[in-house]
N, C-alpha and C positions, 0 to 999 in steps of 0.2 A: 504494500500500500504506500502510495506517495504521500509526502508531507509538504505542505506549503508553509513557509515561515513568512508571516505577514507583518511587516513593520508599518505601523500606522500612527498618525498624529490626530488627536482629538480636534485640533483647530484647522486641519488641512481641508481646503475646498475640494482638492482633488480626491481625497479619501471620501468625502461626501459624494462626489460624482461617481465614485466606484459603485455606489449603491450596494446591492447584495449579489452582484454578478460573480464575484469570486466564489461565494458560497455555492452558487448554481454550478459553476465549473467543477468545484471540488466534489459536489454530490454526483455529478455526471461521471466522474472518473474514480469515485470511491476514495478520494484523497482526504486527508485531514488537514486542518488549518491550525497553526500555532500562532496565535495573536500576540504581538509584541508592541504595545503602545510605548512610544518614546518621545523625548523632547526634541522636536524638529528644529527649533530655533537654535538650541545648543549644537545640534548636529551640523547646521549650516556653518556656524562659526568654526567648527573643527574640521570641516571637509572642503573648505574653499568656496562655500556658498555665501550668499548675502540674504539677510532678512528682507522680505518683500518691501518694507518701507524704505530701505536703504539702497534699493536697486536703481540702476540708471533709468531715466525716464522712458527710454525705448523699451526696456523690459517691462516696466510697469504698464505702459500702454498696451503692449502685446498681450500681457497676462489678462488685462481687463477685457479685451476682445475675445481671447481664447476661452476663458471661463464661461462667458455668456454663450458663445457658440456651442461649446460642449454640453452645457446644460440644456440648451434648446434641442440639440441633436438627440439627447437622451430623454427628452420630455420630462425634465425634472425642474421643479420650482427652484429659483436661485436668486439671491440678493447679493449683488456685487459688493455692496457696502453695508454689511450687517451692523446692527446697532451695537452688538457686543463682540466686536473683533477689532484688535486682538484683545484677548482676555487671558486669564490663567487657565490653561488646559489641564494642569496637573490634577486638580481634584476629581475631574471626570475620569482621568486615566487611572487614578488610584481606585475609584469605584469599579471601573472595568476590571482591574486586576483582582479586586475582592470578589467580583462576580465570577471571574474565571476560576478562582480557587474554590468557590462555593458550589458552582454548577447549578443545574436546574432550570436554566433559561437558554436563550438563543444569543450567543455571543456576536454572531454576524449582524443580527438585527440591532443589538445594543451598540455596536460600533457605528452603524448607520444612523440610528436615532440620535446619538450624541452629536454627530457631525451635521445632521439635518437640523437639529435645534439651533445651531449657529447660523447656517447658511440659507435656511428657508423659513425659520420660525421666529427669528428675532429674539432668541432666548440666550441668557448668559449661563454657559455651562460651568462657571465657577460657583454658581449658587446651588446650595443643597437641595432646594425644592425642585429645581430643574433636573438635577442628577437623579433624585428619587423618582421623578416621573419617567425618566429614560429607563431606569432599572425596571420599573413596573411594566412599562410597555413591552419590554423585551422578556418578560416572564421571570424576573429576579425579585428577590426580597428588597424593597426600597431601603430597609435598614442597613444594607450593605454600604450605603453612602457614608455611614458613620463608623464603620468597622474596618480593621486591617489597614489603617492609614500608614503606620510605620512600615509594614510589609509592602504595602503598595508603593511607598516612596523608594524603598530599597530595590524592588523589582523594576520600577520605572528607571532608576539610575543604572541598574545592570543592563537593561534593554538598550539604553543609550550607548553604553560602552561596547556592547556586542554589535550594535549597529555600525558604529565607527570602525570597529575592528574588521567587520565583514565587508565594508565598502558601501554602506548605505549613505546616500547623500541627499535624499529627498523622500517624499511620501505621497502616495503609497509606494512601497518597495517590497518586492516579493522574491523569495528564493524557492526554487524547486531543485533540491540537491545543490549543485554548484552553479546552476543557471540563475542569473539575476534578471529581473524584470522591473523596470521603473515606470510608474505612471498607470493611471486607471485605463488608459488607452492601450495597455499591453495585456489586459486580461484575456483578450482573444488569442494572443500568442501563448499564454499559459495553457489555454485549452488545447491548442495545436501541439504544444510540447508534451502535454500529458497523453495525448493521443498517439504520440510517436511520429508526428508529421513535421516537427520543427525542432 
């Protein structure tokens, strides 16, 4: 059985646009997904990237057009300038890790509803009530938002170190064995790879 290591960021618009397509591909091929939420801003600083606000105007303008195009192509609601971005993505990541450890819900859905809250619903994922609602929607105990904070912080930090060590420089970033795939627009390539066609 194949395993997909999925490095994702709770604040990433591209992780939002990934939707649940990775989960559909994994089901199709009987693959498992190992979710690894990590601090994308710290990863940028350590891998030669630049935070969106600090990029050259050419890159900022292109990103603005491309995000809107991709959302339209995918038929997904999208707000290019959400009310609560940037915000602190760590609390939602800690809750995700607590849910991952507890089990009982749908992790793929949780990753999606957290990012959807930012990019389509004008919600602040640093707020406990928003995190609890996301947990509930994905079938997890909302009290997980209040538990495992130390373990969540430690795992979040370890995921960042692993990401940098393995060559992750953006999100979403996927590994199937030694093969690397960067971007929500590469999910179709993961499908082909798992099928043995790529």
